[in-house]
C-alpha positions in Angstrom: -24.7 50.2 75.6 -28.0 51.9 75.5 -30.2 51.1 72.5 -31.8 54.1 70.7 -35.1 54.2 68.9 -36.9 56.9 66.9 -39.1 57.4 69.9 -36.3 58.5 72.3 -34.4 60.7 69.8 -35.0 64.2 71.0 -35.1 66.8 68.1 -34.8 69.5 70.8 -31.4 68.1 71.9 -30.1 68.3 68.4 -31.5 71.8 68.0 -29.8 73.0 71.2 -26.5 71.5 70.2 -26.7 73.0 66.7 -27.5 76.5 68.0 -24.7 76.1 70.6 -22.3 75.5 67.8 -23.5 78.6 66.0 -23.3 80.8 69.1 -19.9 79.6 70.1 -18.6 81.2 66.8 -19.5 84.6 68.2 -17.3 84.3 71.3 -13.9 86.1 71.6 -11.9 83.0 70.9 -13.5 82.0 67.6 -15.0 85.1 66.0 -11.7 87.0 65.2 -10.3 84.0 63.3 -13.3 83.6 60.9 -11.9 86.1 58.4 -8.5 84.3 58.6 -10.1 81.0 57.9 -12.0 82.3 54.9 -8.6 83.6 53.7 -7.0 80.2 54.0 -9.9 78.5 52.3 -9.6 80.8 49.3 -10.8 84.3 49.9 -10.3 86.5 46.8 -9.1 83.5 44.8 -12.6 82.0 44.7 -14.3 83.0 41.5 -17.9 81.8 42.2 -20.2 81.6 45.2 -20.6 77.9 44.5 -16.8 77.3 44.7 -16.6 79.2 47.9 -19.5 77.2 49.4 -18.1 73.9 48.3 -14.6 74.6 49.8 -16.1 75.9 53.0 -18.4 72.8 53.2 -15.4 70.6 52.7 -13.6 72.3 55.6 -16.7 71.9 57.8 -17.0 68.2 56.9 -13.3 67.7 57.9 -14.1 69.4 61.2 -17.2 67.3 61.6 -15.2 64.1 61.0 -12.9 64.9 64.0 -15.8 65.9 66.3 -17.9 62.8 65.3 -14.9 60.6 66.1 -14.7 62.2 69.5 -18.4 61.6 70.0 -18.0 57.9 69.1 -15.1 57.6 71.6 -17.2 59.3 74.3 -20.2 57.0 73.6 -18.1 53.8 73.6 -16.3 54.9 76.8 -19.6 55.9 78.3 -21.0 52.4 77.8 -18.9 51.5 80.9 -21.4 53.5 82.8 -24.3 51.4 81.5 -25.0 49.8 84.8 -25.2 53.2 86.5 -27.8 55.0 84.3 -29.9 57.4 86.4 -27.5 56.7 89.2 -26.9 59.4 91.9 -23.1 59.6 91.2 -23.5 59.8 87.5 -26.0 62.6 87.7 -23.7 64.3 90.2 -20.8 64.0 87.8 -22.7 65.3 84.8 -24.2 68.3 86.8 -20.8 69.3 88.1 -19.2 69.1 84.6 -21.8 71.5 83.3 -21.2 73.9 86.2 -17.4 73.8 85.8 -17.6 74.4 82.1 -20.0 77.3 82.8 -17.4 78.8 85.1 -14.8 78.6 82.4 -17.1 80.6 80.1 -17.4 83.2 82.9 -13.6 83.3 83.0 -13.4 82.0 86.6 -10.9 79.6 85.1 -8.9 79.9 81.9 -7.9 77.5 79.1 -4.6 78.3 77.3 -5.3 80.3 74.2 -3.9 79.1 70.9 -3.4 81.6 68.1 -2.4 79.0 65.6 -4.2 80.6 62.6 -2.7 84.0 63.2 0.8 83.0 64.2 1.4 80.1 61.8 2.2 80.9 58.1 0.1 78.8 55.8 -0.6 78.6 52.2 -4.1 79.1 51.0 -5.8 75.8 50.3 -6.2 75.2 46.6 -8.5 72.2 46.5 -11.5 70.6 48.1 -9.3 67.9 49.7 -6.9 70.4 51.2 -9.8 72.3 52.7 -11.1 69.0 54.2 -7.7 68.3 55.8 -7.5 71.9 57.1 -10.9 71.4 58.7 -9.8 68.1 60.4 -6.7 69.8 61.8 -8.8 72.7 63.0 -10.9 70.3 64.9 -7.9 69.7 67.1 -6.4 73.2 67.1 -9.7 74.9 68.1 -10.1 72.6 71.0 -9.3 75.1 73.8 -11.8 77.6 72.3 -14.6 75.1 72.2 -13.8 73.0 75.2 -16.5 74.3 77.6 -19.4 73.4 75.2 -17.7 70.5 73.6 -16.9 69.1 77.1 -20.5 69.3 78.1 -21.7 67.6 75.0 -19.2 64.8 75.3 -20.1 64.3 79.0 -23.8 64.0 78.0 -22.9 61.5 75.2 -20.8 59.5 77.6 -23.6 59.4 80.2 -26.0 58.1 77.5 -23.5 55.6 76.2 -25.0 55.5 72.7 -22.8 55.3 69.6 -25.4 56.6 67.2 -26.2 59.6 69.4 -22.6 60.3 70.0 -21.7 60.5 66.3 -24.7 62.4 65.1 -24.8 64.9 68.0 -21.2 65.9 67.6 -21.7 66.0 63.8 -24.6 68.4 64.4 -22.4 70.5 66.7 -19.7 70.8 64.0 -22.3 71.9 61.4 -23.4 74.6 63.8 -19.8 75.8 64.2 -19.5 75.8 60.4 -22.6 77.7 59.5 -20.9 81.2 59.7 -18.0 79.9 57.7 -20.3 78.5 55.0 -22.0 81.8 54.6 -18.8 83.8 54.5 -17.2 81.3 52.2 -20.0 81.7 49.7 -20.4 85.5 50.1 -16.8 86.7 50.7 -18.1 90.3 50.4 -19.8 89.9 53.8 -16.4 90.0 55.5 -16.4 93.8 55.2 -19.9 93.9 56.9 -19.0 91.7 59.8 -19.4 93.6 63.2 -16.2 94.5 64.8 -15.0 92.5 67.8 -16.1 94.1 71.1 -18.0 93.9 74.3 -21.0 92.1 72.7 -18.9 88.9 72.3 -18.0 89.0 76.0 -21.7 89.3 76.8 -22.6 86.3 74.6 -19.9 84.2 76.3 -21.1 85.2 79.8 -24.7 84.4 78.9 -23.6 81.0 77.6 -21.7 80.4 80.8 -24.8 81.2 82.9 -26.9 78.8 80.8 -24.4 76.0 81.3 -24.4 76.6 85.1 -28.2 76.6 85.1 -28.2 73.3 83.2 -25.8 71.9 85.8 -28.0 73.0 88.7 -31.0 71.4 86.9 -29.1 68.1 86.9 -28.2 68.4 90.5 -31.7 69.3 91.6 -32.9 66.1 90.0 -30.7 63.9 92.2 -32.5 61.3 94.2 
């Protein structure tokens, strides 16, 4: 397994992953369920901004726990590639994963859509612990919605084969996903001011897909 030092930790990588998490919230699969999530976490039952923020943060930490665990598994599994770092076939694999996930974002392929939050009757959570558990469950339920970006990050983590990087990078991604929810949870009144779903979300998704394909091509061009 690759050792990590402060010198080879890239702040830019974490920034890109965090921003990716925020942007993915504004895609057609995630954005429409944000108000539903706020309703489950408390909605009108929340009396103070602090209470709304704490419950939302608890939800996000539950989500982060699941994603960090996936990052750990990817890193530990990726250690099997340790002898092949900077290898032609590893770079070829990573580049093609980026391109395939970009094609998914462009709707060339499709993941099955899950409308769990809209179709499943649930009681509003009434405590910090129940919000945390809902977040953990959401980490699994939202999988098909976040798979293109999540798959790219996990592939990158596996290629690096570093446990610390895997856990912290996926935790950062989960925090990015949770930022809109944290804001809406603390300021429930903002729900009424949210832009309506529309073509703009499709455009964000397409741009993201093109960026992933561009990153994949960058990997492939670096093959030696």
